[in-house]
All heavy atoms as TSV, in Angstrom:
chain	resi	resn	atom	element	x	y	z
A	1	MET	N	N	120.003	91.883	109.839
A	1	MET	CA	C	118.951	92.520	110.648
A	1	MET	C	C	119.046	94.060	110.535
A	1	MET	O	O	120.108	94.597	110.663
A	1	MET	CB	C	119.021	92.041	112.091
A	1	MET	CG	C	117.956	92.678	112.949
A	1	MET	SD	S	118.108	92.307	114.690
A	1	MET	CE	C	117.309	90.740	114.735
A	2	GLU	N	N	117.926	94.628	110.310
A	2	GLU	CA	C	117.855	96.064	110.185
A	2	GLU	C	C	117.937	96.727	111.544
A	2	GLU	O	O	117.281	96.297	112.518
A	2	GLU	CB	C	116.534	96.476	109.530
A	2	GLU	CG	C	116.265	97.889	109.341
A	2	GLU	CD	C	114.915	98.194	108.803
A	2	GLU	OE1	O	114.302	97.288	108.167
A	2	GLU	OE2	O	114.500	99.322	108.924
A	3	HIS	N	N	118.800	97.796	111.673
A	3	HIS	CA	C	118.897	98.515	112.930
A	3	HIS	C	C	117.848	99.661	112.910
A	3	HIS	O	O	117.710	100.398	111.952
A	3	HIS	CB	C	120.278	99.142	113.049
A	3	HIS	CG	C	120.441	99.907	114.322
A	3	HIS	ND1	N	120.208	101.263	114.352
A	3	HIS	CD2	C	120.726	99.572	115.566
A	3	HIS	CE1	C	120.428	101.727	115.591
A	3	HIS	NE2	N	120.751	100.684	116.363
A	4	VAL	N	N	117.088	99.742	114.001
A	4	VAL	CA	C	116.051	100.781	114.085
A	4	VAL	C	C	116.403	101.657	115.287
A	4	VAL	O	O	116.635	101.181	116.385
A	4	VAL	CB	C	114.675	100.109	114.303
A	4	VAL	CG1	C	113.629	101.190	114.429
A	4	VAL	CG2	C	114.338	99.160	113.175
A	5	ALA	N	N	116.359	102.957	115.045
A	5	ALA	CA	C	116.677	103.944	116.128
A	5	ALA	C	C	115.650	103.869	117.211
A	5	ALA	O	O	114.516	103.504	116.985
A	5	ALA	CB	C	116.711	105.366	115.555
A	6	ALA	N	N	115.982	104.214	118.472
A	6	ALA	CA	C	115.152	104.060	119.597
A	6	ALA	C	C	113.843	104.920	119.411
A	6	ALA	O	O	112.789	104.485	119.903
A	6	ALA	CB	C	115.845	104.511	120.871
A	7	GLU	N	N	113.881	106.031	118.734
A	7	GLU	CA	C	112.706	106.838	118.599
A	7	GLU	C	C	111.809	106.429	117.425
A	7	GLU	O	O	110.706	106.920	117.264
A	7	GLU	CB	C	113.087	108.333	118.414
A	7	GLU	CG	C	113.896	108.653	117.174
A	7	GLU	CD	C	115.401	108.438	117.301
A	7	GLU	OE1	O	115.883	108.064	118.345
A	7	GLU	OE2	O	116.039	108.637	116.273
A	8	THR	N	N	112.272	105.511	116.590
A	8	THR	CA	C	111.489	105.013	115.483
A	8	THR	C	C	110.451	104.004	115.994
A	8	THR	O	O	110.799	103.028	116.675
A	8	THR	CB	C	112.433	104.259	114.460
A	8	THR	OG1	O	113.444	105.197	114.005
A	8	THR	CG2	C	111.665	103.747	113.288
A	9	PRO	N	N	109.227	104.241	115.666
A	9	PRO	CA	C	108.181	103.278	116.068
A	9	PRO	C	C	108.417	101.903	115.466
A	9	PRO	O	O	108.815	101.839	114.264
A	9	PRO	CB	C	106.872	103.887	115.528
A	9	PRO	CG	C	107.131	105.270	115.252
A	9	PRO	CD	C	108.617	105.356	114.898
A	10	ILE	N	N	108.247	100.815	116.211
A	10	ILE	CA	C	108.569	99.509	115.720
A	10	ILE	C	C	107.295	98.682	115.649
A	10	ILE	O	O	106.309	98.947	116.313
A	10	ILE	CB	C	109.613	98.775	116.565
A	10	ILE	CG1	C	109.181	98.645	117.984
A	10	ILE	CG2	C	110.973	99.489	116.437
A	10	ILE	CD1	C	109.979	97.658	118.775
A	11	CYS	N	N	107.323	97.645	114.853
A	11	CYS	CA	C	106.210	96.731	114.656
A	11	CYS	C	C	105.840	96.066	115.966
A	11	CYS	O	O	106.666	95.739	116.792
A	11	CYS	CB	C	106.625	95.702	113.591
A	11	CYS	SG	S	105.342	94.497	113.238
A	12	SER	N	N	104.484	95.845	116.153
A	12	SER	CA	C	103.956	95.230	117.349
A	12	SER	C	C	103.997	93.723	117.290
A	12	SER	O	O	103.699	93.013	118.295
A	12	SER	CB	C	102.533	95.684	117.571
A	12	SER	OG	O	102.465	97.074	117.763
A	13	ALA	N	N	104.299	93.140	116.129
A	13	ALA	CA	C	104.330	91.684	116.003
A	13	ALA	C	C	105.420	91.082	116.937
A	13	ALA	O	O	106.490	91.672	117.050
A	13	ALA	CB	C	104.621	91.229	114.563
A	14	LYS	N	N	105.124	89.990	117.551
A	14	LYS	CA	C	106.015	89.370	118.503
A	14	LYS	C	C	107.386	89.071	117.853
A	14	LYS	O	O	107.445	88.454	116.814
A	14	LYS	CB	C	105.430	88.083	119.060
A	14	LYS	CG	C	106.244	87.424	120.124
A	14	LYS	CD	C	105.601	86.216	120.697
A	14	LYS	CE	C	106.414	85.626	121.809
A	14	LYS	NZ	N	105.745	84.511	122.427
A	15	GLY	N	N	108.437	89.627	118.492
A	15	GLY	CA	C	109.784	89.387	118.039
A	15	GLY	C	C	110.231	90.239	116.841
A	15	GLY	O	O	111.396	90.203	116.506
A	16	CYS	N	N	109.354	91.003	116.276
A	16	CYS	CA	C	109.764	91.848	115.174
A	16	CYS	C	C	110.319	93.183	115.679
A	16	CYS	O	O	109.798	93.799	116.576
A	16	CYS	CB	C	108.513	92.131	114.266
A	16	CYS	SG	S	108.944	93.096	112.740
A	17	ARG	N	N	111.386	93.648	115.040
A	17	ARG	CA	C	112.032	94.903	115.421
A	17	ARG	C	C	112.081	95.867	114.216
A	17	ARG	O	O	112.791	96.832	114.259
A	17	ARG	CB	C	113.483	94.628	115.920
A	17	ARG	CG	C	113.593	93.672	117.090
A	17	ARG	CD	C	112.788	94.108	118.333
A	17	ARG	NE	N	113.304	95.358	118.857
A	17	ARG	CZ	C	112.671	96.156	119.706
A	17	ARG	NH1	N	111.502	95.747	120.171
A	17	ARG	NH2	N	113.160	97.238	120.126
A	18	ALA	N	N	111.323	95.522	113.166
A	18	ALA	CA	C	111.321	96.368	111.940
A	18	ALA	C	C	110.523	97.681	112.220
A	18	ALA	O	O	109.654	97.725	113.081
A	18	ALA	CB	C	110.688	95.647	110.801
A	19	ALA	N	N	110.889	98.669	111.476
A	19	ALA	CA	C	110.176	99.979	111.585
A	19	ALA	C	C	108.695	99.830	111.170
A	19	ALA	O	O	108.405	99.121	110.200
A	19	ALA	CB	C	110.881	100.970	110.611
A	20	ALA	N	N	107.851	100.448	111.957
A	20	ALA	CA	C	106.439	100.405	111.655
A	20	ALA	C	C	106.089	101.296	110.487
A	20	ALA	O	O	106.665	102.388	110.309
A	20	ALA	CB	C	105.630	100.849	112.893
A	21	VAL	N	N	105.162	100.852	109.646
A	21	VAL	CA	C	104.658	101.609	108.480
A	21	VAL	C	C	103.174	101.816	108.610
A	21	VAL	O	O	102.663	102.749	108.019
A	21	VAL	CB	C	104.968	100.803	107.154
A	21	VAL	CG1	C	104.496	101.530	105.968
A	21	VAL	CG2	C	106.487	100.535	107.068
A	22	TRP	N	N	102.489	100.977	109.337
A	22	TRP	CA	C	101.037	100.959	109.478
A	22	TRP	C	C	100.574	101.113	110.938
A	22	TRP	O	O	101.258	100.603	111.823
A	22	TRP	CB	C	100.439	99.694	108.888
A	22	TRP	CG	C	100.744	99.506	107.468
A	22	TRP	CD1	C	101.770	98.811	106.859
A	22	TRP	CD2	C	99.988	100.004	106.346
A	22	TRP	NE1	N	101.718	98.910	105.531
A	22	TRP	CE2	C	100.606	99.588	105.204
A	22	TRP	CE3	C	98.806	100.773	106.290
A	22	TRP	CZ2	C	100.117	99.950	103.907
A	22	TRP	CZ3	C	98.344	101.112	105.020
A	22	TRP	CH2	C	98.978	100.685	103.860
A	23	VAL	N	N	99.431	101.739	111.111
A	23	VAL	CA	C	98.732	101.773	112.379
A	23	VAL	C	C	97.470	100.911	112.199
A	23	VAL	O	O	96.682	101.151	111.224
A	23	VAL	CB	C	98.333	103.193	112.838
A	23	VAL	CG1	C	97.524	103.127	114.073
A	23	VAL	CG2	C	99.579	104.019	113.012
A	24	ILE	N	N	97.308	99.933	113.080
A	24	ILE	CA	C	96.139	99.089	113.022
A	24	ILE	C	C	95.272	99.491	114.255
A	24	ILE	O	O	95.652	99.250	115.399
A	24	ILE	CB	C	96.498	97.615	113.087
A	24	ILE	CG1	C	97.423	97.265	111.892
A	24	ILE	CG2	C	95.241	96.745	113.096
A	24	ILE	CD1	C	98.024	95.931	111.928
A	25	ALA	N	N	94.113	100.108	114.003
A	25	ALA	CA	C	93.250	100.590	115.050
A	25	ALA	C	C	92.174	99.542	115.349
A	25	ALA	O	O	91.635	98.938	114.416
A	25	ALA	CB	C	92.581	101.897	114.623
A	26	TRP	N	N	91.924	99.306	116.657
A	26	TRP	CA	C	90.999	98.266	117.010
A	26	TRP	C	C	90.371	98.591	118.360
A	26	TRP	O	O	90.771	99.493	119.033
A	26	TRP	CB	C	91.708	96.904	117.100
A	26	TRP	CG	C	92.800	96.833	118.152
A	26	TRP	CD1	C	94.086	97.265	118.017
A	26	TRP	CD2	C	92.710	96.317	119.454
A	26	TRP	NE1	N	94.834	97.079	119.130
A	26	TRP	CE2	C	93.995	96.450	120.085
A	26	TRP	CE3	C	91.709	95.730	120.182
A	26	TRP	CZ2	C	94.247	96.051	121.346
A	26	TRP	CZ3	C	91.992	95.317	121.495
A	26	TRP	CH2	C	93.284	95.499	122.066
A	27	ASN	N	N	89.313	97.882	118.688
A	27	ASN	CA	C	88.790	97.906	120.037
A	27	ASN	C	C	88.047	96.607	120.318
A	27	ASN	O	O	87.489	95.997	119.428
A	27	ASN	CB	C	87.987	99.176	120.306
A	27	ASN	CG	C	86.463	99.060	120.046
A	27	ASN	OD1	O	85.928	98.077	119.660
A	27	ASN	ND2	N	85.778	100.175	120.273
A	28	ASN	N	N	88.019	96.246	121.578
A	28	ASN	CA	C	87.281	95.126	122.038
A	28	ASN	C	C	85.986	95.603	122.624
A	28	ASN	O	O	85.993	96.238	123.676
A	28	ASN	CB	C	88.100	94.343	123.098
A	28	ASN	CG	C	87.399	93.118	123.651
A	28	ASN	OD1	O	86.209	93.000	123.515
A	28	ASN	ND2	N	88.185	92.259	124.279
A	29	PRO	N	N	84.848	95.327	121.967
A	29	PRO	CA	C	83.580	95.938	122.434
A	29	PRO	C	C	83.137	95.467	123.794
A	29	PRO	O	O	82.375	96.106	124.482
A	29	PRO	CB	C	82.600	95.504	121.400
A	29	PRO	CG	C	83.211	94.335	120.646
A	29	PRO	CD	C	84.688	94.562	120.784
A	30	LYS	N	N	83.718	94.369	124.292
A	30	LYS	CA	C	83.413	93.893	125.679
A	30	LYS	C	C	84.186	94.696	126.697
A	30	LYS	O	O	83.815	94.649	127.890
A	30	LYS	CB	C	83.720	92.410	125.811
A	30	LYS	CG	C	82.854	91.497	124.975
A	30	LYS	CD	C	83.215	90.074	125.199
A	30	LYS	CE	C	82.322	89.171	124.337
A	30	LYS	NZ	N	82.691	87.758	124.484
A	31	VAL	N	N	85.231	95.380	126.313
A	31	VAL	CA	C	86.083	96.114	127.232
A	31	VAL	C	C	86.051	97.645	127.006
A	31	VAL	O	O	86.099	98.422	127.940
A	31	VAL	CB	C	87.546	95.587	127.141
A	31	VAL	CG1	C	88.465	96.344	128.074
A	31	VAL	CG2	C	87.615	94.099	127.423
A	32	HIS	N	N	86.015	98.061	125.743
A	32	HIS	CA	C	86.156	99.452	125.378
A	32	HIS	C	C	84.885	100.077	124.918
A	32	HIS	O	O	84.006	99.409	124.334
A	32	HIS	CB	C	87.195	99.578	124.239
A	32	HIS	CG	C	88.486	98.944	124.534
A	32	HIS	ND1	N	88.991	97.918	123.795
A	32	HIS	CD2	C	89.403	99.143	125.520
A	32	HIS	CE1	C	90.146	97.540	124.272
A	32	HIS	NE2	N	90.411	98.254	125.298
A	33	THR	N	N	84.706	101.387	125.153
A	33	THR	CA	C	83.578	102.126	124.632
A	33	THR	C	C	83.715	102.138	123.071
A	33	THR	O	O	84.827	102.012	122.562
A	33	THR	CB	C	83.529	103.571	125.164
A	33	THR	OG1	O	84.752	104.249	124.802
A	33	THR	CG2	C	83.360	103.588	126.671
A	34	PRO	N	N	82.587	102.273	122.376
A	34	PRO	CA	C	82.636	102.195	120.892
A	34	PRO	C	C	83.576	103.203	120.206
A	34	PRO	O	O	84.196	102.848	119.196
A	34	PRO	CB	C	81.217	102.506	120.454
A	34	PRO	CG	C	80.394	102.152	121.641
A	34	PRO	CD	C	81.269	102.446	122.872
A	35	GLU	N	N	83.798	104.391	120.755
A	35	GLU	CA	C	84.684	105.359	120.155
A	35	GLU	C	C	86.155	105.124	120.484
A	35	GLU	O	O	87.019	105.714	119.819
A	35	GLU	CB	C	84.294	106.782	120.534
A	35	GLU	CG	C	84.440	107.155	121.972
A	35	GLU	CD	C	83.348	106.627	122.921
A	35	GLU	OE1	O	82.332	106.073	122.462
A	35	GLU	OE2	O	83.517	106.838	124.133
A	36	ARG	N	N	86.474	104.308	121.430
A	36	ARG	CA	C	87.854	104.093	121.857
A	36	ARG	C	C	88.600	103.314	120.762
A	36	ARG	O	O	88.103	102.416	120.143
A	36	ARG	CB	C	87.843	103.217	123.150
A	36	ARG	CG	C	89.247	102.811	123.656
A	36	ARG	CD	C	89.849	103.885	124.554
A	36	ARG	NE	N	91.172	103.551	124.935
A	36	ARG	CZ	C	91.539	102.919	126.024
A	36	ARG	NH1	N	90.649	102.501	126.879
A	36	ARG	NH2	N	92.822	102.658	126.281
A	37	ARG	N	N	89.838	103.697	120.514
A	37	ARG	CA	C	90.701	103.060	119.560
A	37	ARG	C	C	92.022	102.692	120.240
A	37	ARG	O	O	92.781	103.548	120.614
A	37	ARG	CB	C	90.958	103.896	118.361
A	37	ARG	CG	C	89.735	104.132	117.498
A	37	ARG	CD	C	89.224	102.860	116.835
A	37	ARG	NE	N	88.000	103.062	116.066
A	37	ARG	CZ	C	86.755	102.897	116.513
A	37	ARG	NH1	N	86.566	102.525	117.801
A	37	ARG	NH2	N	85.761	103.057	115.727
A	38	LYS	N	N	92.304	101.428	120.320
A	38	LYS	CA	C	93.599	100.890	120.712
A	38	LYS	C	C	94.409	100.780	119.379
A	38	LYS	O	O	93.856	100.693	118.335
A	38	LYS	CB	C	93.545	99.579	121.394
A	38	LYS	CG	C	92.676	99.584	122.686
A	38	LYS	CD	C	93.326	100.344	123.789
A	38	LYS	CE	C	94.476	99.531	124.344
A	38	LYS	NZ	N	95.222	100.223	125.423
A	39	THR	N	N	95.729	100.818	119.496
A	39	THR	CA	C	96.512	100.734	118.276
A	39	THR	C	C	97.664	99.716	118.402
A	39	THR	O	O	98.249	99.554	119.464
A	39	THR	CB	C	97.141	102.065	117.866
A	39	THR	OG1	O	97.915	102.580	118.940
A	39	THR	CG2	C	96.032	103.066	117.497
A	40	TRP	N	N	97.895	99.029	117.319
A	40	TRP	CA	C	99.096	98.240	117.111
A	40	TRP	C	C	99.790	98.843	115.909
A	40	TRP	O	O	99.153	99.422	115.034
A	40	TRP	CB	C	98.746	96.790	116.787
A	40	TRP	CG	C	98.323	95.942	117.933
A	40	TRP	CD1	C	98.316	96.257	119.207
A	40	TRP	CD2	C	97.797	94.610	117.826
A	40	TRP	NE1	N	97.785	95.236	119.967
A	40	TRP	CE2	C	97.462	94.214	119.155
A	40	TRP	CE3	C	97.528	93.723	116.782
A	40	TRP	CZ2	C	96.963	92.933	119.432
A	40	TRP	CZ3	C	97.038	92.480	117.065
A	40	TRP	CH2	C	96.732	92.115	118.368
A	41	LEU	N	N	101.101	98.723	115.907
A	41	LEU	CA	C	101.892	99.185	114.794
A	41	LEU	C	C	102.367	98.000	113.999
A	41	LEU	O	O	102.618	96.931	114.587
A	41	LEU	CB	C	103.103	100.010	115.289
A	41	LEU	CG	C	102.751	101.249	116.144
A	41	LEU	CD1	C	104.075	101.926	116.608
A	41	LEU	CD2	C	101.831	102.195	115.424
A	42	ALA	N	N	102.502	98.123	112.705
A	42	ALA	CA	C	102.915	97.031	111.888
A	42	ALA	C	C	103.891	97.405	110.811
A	42	ALA	O	O	103.771	98.548	110.205
A	42	ALA	CB	C	101.688	96.381	111.193
A	43	CYS	N	N	104.830	96.554	110.505
A	43	CYS	CA	C	105.697	96.721	109.337
A	43	CYS	C	C	104.934	96.145	108.158
A	43	CYS	O	O	103.874	95.594	108.298
A	43	CYS	CB	C	106.999	95.980	109.562
A	43	CYS	SG	S	106.826	94.173	109.719
A	44	GLU	N	N	105.505	96.302	106.960
A	44	GLU	CA	C	104.849	95.768	105.742
A	44	GLU	C	C	104.583	94.293	105.875
A	44	GLU	O	O	103.510	93.770	105.499
A	44	GLU	CB	C	105.664	96.088	104.526
A	44	GLU	CG	C	105.648	97.549	104.076
A	44	GLU	CD	C	104.286	97.988	103.499
A	44	GLU	OE1	O	103.374	97.141	103.224
A	44	GLU	OE2	O	104.125	99.207	103.314
A	45	GLU	N	N	105.598	93.553	106.358
A	45	GLU	CA	C	105.490	92.088	106.439
A	45	GLU	C	C	104.390	91.621	107.368
A	45	GLU	O	O	103.727	90.612	107.076
A	45	GLU	CB	C	106.819	91.526	106.943
A	45	GLU	CG	C	106.792	90.017	107.083
A	45	GLU	CD	C	108.138	89.451	107.566
A	45	GLU	OE1	O	109.122	90.202	107.670
A	45	GLU	OE2	O	108.144	88.225	107.882
A	46	HIS	N	N	104.079	92.332	108.450
A	46	HIS	CA	C	103.111	91.847	109.464
A	46	HIS	C	C	101.751	92.535	109.388
A	46	HIS	O	O	100.887	92.155	110.178
A	46	HIS	CB	C	103.717	91.981	110.867
A	46	HIS	CG	C	104.840	91.013	111.094
A	46	HIS	ND1	N	106.133	91.458	111.225
A	46	HIS	CD2	C	104.853	89.668	111.133
A	46	HIS	CE1	C	106.914	90.396	111.369
A	46	HIS	NE2	N	106.194	89.323	111.334
A	47	ARG	N	N	101.552	93.459	108.550
A	47	ARG	CA	C	100.278	94.211	108.458
A	47	ARG	C	C	99.120	93.260	108.240
A	47	ARG	O	O	98.112	93.310	108.973
A	47	ARG	CB	C	100.317	95.233	107.268
A	47	ARG	CG	C	98.994	96.027	107.206
A	47	ARG	CD	C	98.993	96.931	105.991
A	47	ARG	NE	N	99.151	96.183	104.715
A	47	ARG	CZ	C	98.156	95.634	104.080
A	47	ARG	NH1	N	96.925	95.693	104.533
A	47	ARG	NH2	N	98.389	94.987	102.929
A	48	GLU	N	N	99.203	92.389	107.259
A	48	GLU	CA	C	98.089	91.473	106.967
A	48	GLU	C	C	97.827	90.527	108.124
A	48	GLU	O	O	96.669	90.253	108.483
A	48	GLU	CB	C	98.341	90.695	105.654
A	48	GLU	CG	C	97.186	89.819	105.259
A	48	GLU	CD	C	95.926	90.611	104.942
A	48	GLU	OE1	O	96.008	91.745	104.427
A	48	GLU	OE2	O	94.816	90.079	105.278
A	49	HIS	N	N	98.851	89.944	108.691
A	49	HIS	CA	C	98.692	88.979	109.767
A	49	HIS	C	C	98.012	89.637	110.999
A	49	HIS	O	O	97.064	89.098	111.542
A	49	HIS	CB	C	100.061	88.426	110.173
A	49	HIS	CG	C	100.011	87.578	111.440
A	49	HIS	ND1	N	99.446	86.321	111.487
A	49	HIS	CD2	C	100.398	87.885	112.708
A	49	HIS	CE1	C	99.528	85.862	112.731
A	49	HIS	NE2	N	100.103	86.793	113.456
A	50	LEU	N	N	98.528	90.807	111.417
A	50	LEU	CA	C	97.908	91.464	112.601
A	50	LEU	C	C	96.509	91.926	112.284
A	50	LEU	O	O	95.607	91.797	113.162
A	50	LEU	CB	C	98.821	92.654	113.010
A	50	LEU	CG	C	100.184	92.305	113.538
A	50	LEU	CD1	C	101.011	93.548	113.770
A	50	LEU	CD2	C	100.075	91.492	114.820
A	51	SER	N	N	96.228	92.431	111.098
A	51	SER	CA	C	94.895	92.847	110.718
A	51	SER	C	C	93.924	91.659	110.708
A	51	SER	O	O	92.811	91.754	111.221
A	51	SER	CB	C	94.889	93.521	109.327
A	51	SER	OG	O	95.667	94.660	109.345
A	52	SER	N	N	94.389	90.533	110.168
A	52	SER	CA	C	93.515	89.337	110.114
A	52	SER	C	C	93.241	88.852	111.529
A	52	SER	O	O	92.123	88.393	111.795
A	52	SER	CB	C	94.233	88.236	109.318
A	52	SER	OG	O	94.331	88.629	107.950
A	53	PHE	N	N	94.237	88.818	112.368
A	53	PHE	CA	C	94.070	88.384	113.760
A	53	PHE	C	C	92.934	89.176	114.421
A	53	PHE	O	O	92.049	88.576	115.093
A	53	PHE	CB	C	95.397	88.518	114.531
A	53	PHE	CG	C	95.246	88.173	115.985
A	53	PHE	CD1	C	95.506	86.860	116.390
A	53	PHE	CD2	C	95.058	89.142	116.959
A	53	PHE	CE1	C	95.418	86.573	117.710
A	53	PHE	CE2	C	94.953	88.829	118.279
A	53	PHE	CZ	C	95.171	87.529	118.689
A	54	LEU	N	N	92.975	90.492	114.308
A	54	LEU	CA	C	91.955	91.310	114.931
A	54	LEU	C	C	90.615	91.213	114.198
A	54	LEU	O	O	89.572	91.232	114.820
A	54	LEU	CB	C	92.475	92.787	114.960
A	54	LEU	CG	C	93.591	93.034	115.888
A	54	LEU	CD1	C	94.213	94.430	115.593
A	54	LEU	CD2	C	93.214	92.937	117.320
A	55	GLY	N	N	90.670	91.116	112.897
A	55	GLY	CA	C	89.451	91.013	112.091
A	55	GLY	C	C	88.636	89.786	112.381
A	55	GLY	O	O	87.399	89.824	112.465
A	56	MET	N	N	89.305	88.618	112.585
A	56	MET	CA	C	88.642	87.365	112.900
A	56	MET	C	C	87.876	87.460	114.225
A	56	MET	O	O	86.904	86.776	114.445
A	56	MET	CB	C	89.624	86.224	112.949
A	56	MET	CG	C	90.165	85.846	111.573
A	56	MET	SD	S	91.201	84.376	111.529
A	56	MET	CE	C	92.193	84.530	112.949
A	57	ARG	N	N	88.314	88.374	115.088
A	57	ARG	CA	C	87.678	88.512	116.390
A	57	ARG	C	C	86.659	89.640	116.417
A	57	ARG	O	O	86.019	89.936	117.423
A	57	ARG	CB	C	88.746	88.754	117.454
A	57	ARG	CG	C	89.546	87.509	117.716
A	57	ARG	CD	C	90.971	87.781	118.234
A	57	ARG	NE	N	91.713	86.539	118.469
A	57	ARG	CZ	C	92.275	85.833	117.551
A	57	ARG	NH1	N	92.220	86.209	116.263
A	57	ARG	NH2	N	92.908	84.700	117.845
A	58	GLY	N	N	86.527	90.335	115.301
A	58	GLY	CA	C	85.571	91.452	115.213
A	58	GLY	C	C	86.113	92.728	115.851
A	58	GLY	O	O	85.328	93.611	116.167
A	59	PHE	N	N	87.411	92.816	116.066
A	59	PHE	CA	C	88.040	93.959	116.780
A	59	PHE	C	C	88.575	95.022	115.814
A	59	PHE	O	O	88.774	96.174	116.204
A	59	PHE	CB	C	89.170	93.519	117.710
A	59	PHE	CG	C	88.796	92.626	118.825
A	59	PHE	CD1	C	89.780	92.036	119.607
A	59	PHE	CD2	C	87.507	92.327	119.137
A	59	PHE	CE1	C	89.486	91.223	120.668
A	59	PHE	CE2	C	87.176	91.474	120.202
A	59	PHE	CZ	C	88.161	90.951	120.970
A	60	LEU	N	N	88.914	94.644	114.571
A	60	LEU	CA	C	89.534	95.568	113.651
A	60	LEU	C	C	88.621	96.756	113.271
A	60	LEU	O	O	87.452	96.583	112.898
A	60	LEU	CB	C	89.971	94.832	112.411
A	60	LEU	CG	C	90.724	95.648	111.343
A	60	LEU	CD1	C	92.057	96.146	111.898
A	60	LEU	CD2	C	90.921	94.812	110.098
A	61	LYS	N	N	89.136	97.955	113.362
A	61	LYS	CA	C	88.393	99.125	113.032
A	61	LYS	C	C	89.015	99.845	111.812
A	61	LYS	O	O	88.263	100.391	110.992
A	61	LYS	CB	C	88.320	100.158	114.160
A	61	LYS	CG	C	87.611	99.579	115.391
A	61	LYS	CD	C	86.168	99.255	115.046
A	61	LYS	CE	C	85.464	98.654	116.211
A	61	LYS	NZ	N	84.154	98.115	115.857
A	62	ASP	N	N	90.323	99.922	111.679
A	62	ASP	CA	C	90.964	100.665	110.591
A	62	ASP	C	C	92.413	100.278	110.467
A	62	ASP	O	O	93.034	99.902	111.445
A	62	ASP	CB	C	90.815	102.167	110.871
A	62	ASP	CG	C	90.832	102.997	109.604
A	62	ASP	OD1	O	90.971	102.437	108.503
A	62	ASP	OD2	O	90.705	104.267	109.762
A	63	VAL	N	N	92.951	100.428	109.255
A	63	VAL	CA	C	94.361	100.250	108.975
A	63	VAL	C	C	94.800	101.513	108.204
A	63	VAL	O	O	94.263	101.768	107.119
A	63	VAL	CB	C	94.642	98.990	108.147
A	63	VAL	CG1	C	96.148	98.862	107.894
A	63	VAL	CG2	C	94.129	97.758	108.890
A	64	VAL	N	N	95.739	102.273	108.763
A	64	VAL	CA	C	96.103	103.548	108.213
A	64	VAL	C	C	97.663	103.645	108.182
A	64	VAL	O	O	98.320	103.187	109.061
A	64	VAL	CB	C	95.567	104.691	109.091
A	64	VAL	CG1	C	95.953	106.072	108.582
A	64	VAL	CG2	C	94.056	104.565	109.236
A	65	LYS	N	N	98.158	104.276	107.144
A	65	LYS	CA	C	99.639	104.536	107.042
A	65	LYS	C	C	100.029	105.332	108.306
A	65	LYS	O	O	99.320	106.240	108.748
A	65	LYS	CB	C	100.022	105.329	105.829
A	65	LYS	CG	C	100.006	104.535	104.561
A	65	LYS	CD	C	101.298	103.798	104.464
A	65	LYS	CE	C	101.527	103.304	103.029
A	65	LYS	NZ	N	102.803	102.663	102.892
A	66	LEU	N	N	101.200	104.964	108.888
A	66	LEU	CA	C	101.680	105.638	110.117
A	66	LEU	C	C	101.694	107.141	109.963
A	66	LEU	O	O	101.239	107.837	110.900
A	66	LEU	CB	C	103.089	105.085	110.437
A	66	LEU	CG	C	103.722	105.609	111.678
A	66	LEU	CD1	C	102.938	105.229	112.941
A	66	LEU	CD2	C	105.146	105.144	111.784
A	67	GLN	N	N	102.156	107.664	108.865
A	67	GLN	CA	C	102.310	109.139	108.742
A	67	GLN	C	C	100.955	109.826	108.603
A	67	GLN	O	O	100.844	111.021	108.796
A	67	GLN	CB	C	103.232	109.543	107.597
A	67	GLN	CG	C	102.721	109.232	106.204
A	67	GLN	CD	C	103.235	107.886	105.665
A	67	GLN	OE1	O	103.570	106.995	106.427
A	67	GLN	NE2	N	103.222	107.734	104.381
A	68	GLU	N	N	99.857	109.059	108.355
A	68	GLU	CA	C	98.537	109.653	108.240
A	68	GLU	C	C	97.699	109.502	109.521
A	68	GLU	O	O	96.614	110.099	109.596
A	68	GLU	CB	C	97.771	108.954	107.069
A	68	GLU	CG	C	98.454	109.177	105.748
A	68	GLU	CD	C	97.811	108.379	104.640
A	68	GLU	OE1	O	96.789	107.684	104.868
A	68	GLU	OE2	O	98.391	108.346	103.573
A	69	TRP	N	N	98.187	108.751	110.488
A	69	TRP	CA	C	97.398	108.483	111.705
A	69	TRP	C	C	97.510	109.666	112.681
A	69	TRP	O	O	98.533	110.220	112.974
A	69	TRP	CB	C	97.928	107.218	112.404
A	69	TRP	CG	C	97.175	106.874	113.663
A	69	TRP	CD1	C	97.633	107.026	114.955
A	69	TRP	CD2	C	95.856	106.321	113.759
A	69	TRP	NE1	N	96.690	106.635	115.836
A	69	TRP	CE2	C	95.603	106.167	115.115
A	69	TRP	CE3	C	94.895	105.955	112.814
A	69	TRP	CZ2	C	94.361	105.665	115.572
A	69	TRP	CZ3	C	93.698	105.422	113.321
A	69	TRP	CH2	C	93.435	105.301	114.663
A	70	ASP	N	N	96.333	110.021	113.246
A	70	ASP	CA	C	96.297	111.059	114.283
A	70	ASP	C	C	96.336	110.358	115.642
A	70	ASP	O	O	95.322	109.729	116.062
A	70	ASP	CB	C	94.982	111.805	114.105
A	70	ASP	CG	C	94.709	112.806	115.239
A	70	ASP	OD1	O	95.623	113.012	116.051
A	70	ASP	OD2	O	93.613	113.433	115.225
A	71	PHE	N	N	97.469	110.378	116.283
A	71	PHE	CA	C	97.657	109.620	117.528
A	71	PHE	C	C	96.793	110.138	118.692
A	71	PHE	O	O	96.687	109.531	119.696
A	71	PHE	CB	C	99.138	109.558	117.888
A	71	PHE	CG	C	99.831	108.457	117.217
A	71	PHE	CD1	C	100.528	108.723	115.994
A	71	PHE	CD2	C	99.774	107.149	117.639
A	71	PHE	CE1	C	101.185	107.692	115.315
A	71	PHE	CE2	C	100.425	106.124	116.940
A	71	PHE	CZ	C	101.105	106.423	115.796
A	72	SER	N	N	96.197	111.297	118.534
A	72	SER	CA	C	95.299	111.815	119.600
A	72	SER	C	C	94.041	111.019	119.667
A	72	SER	O	O	93.329	111.024	120.654
A	72	SER	CB	C	94.965	113.302	119.367
A	72	SER	OG	O	94.161	113.451	118.210
A	73	GLN	N	N	93.714	110.202	118.646
A	73	GLN	CA	C	92.530	109.409	118.684
A	73	GLN	C	C	92.708	108.003	119.169
A	73	GLN	O	O	91.765	107.285	119.383
A	73	GLN	CB	C	91.853	109.383	117.257
A	73	GLN	CG	C	92.682	108.663	116.223
A	73	GLN	CD	C	92.007	108.666	114.888
A	73	GLN	OE1	O	90.812	108.577	114.770
A	73	GLN	NE2	N	92.769	108.789	113.788
A	74	GLY	N	N	93.949	107.512	119.374
A	74	GLY	CA	C	94.211	106.162	119.807
A	74	GLY	C	C	95.052	106.140	121.074
A	74	GLY	O	O	95.445	107.157	121.598
A	75	SER	N	N	95.223	104.949	121.557
A	75	SER	CA	C	96.138	104.779	122.744
A	75	SER	C	C	96.856	103.471	122.651
A	75	SER	O	O	96.507	102.597	121.888
A	75	SER	CB	C	95.371	104.854	124.028
A	75	SER	OG	O	94.406	103.820	124.124
């Protein structure tokens, strides 16, 4: 198992402790205003699964490399 430092962002997948590589931006139109972006973090292994989960519900807005994401636009 890979050790991840406390300050390293980790994957949002249940039970995963791997370092995050991707930001998955989403919003639920029934709850959030159109410009609002919620974020999940994903490792390489879970990027497709988390993106598909949100995409099937019509919530997925964007998938961006962690180092390219502007965290001032999400929460």
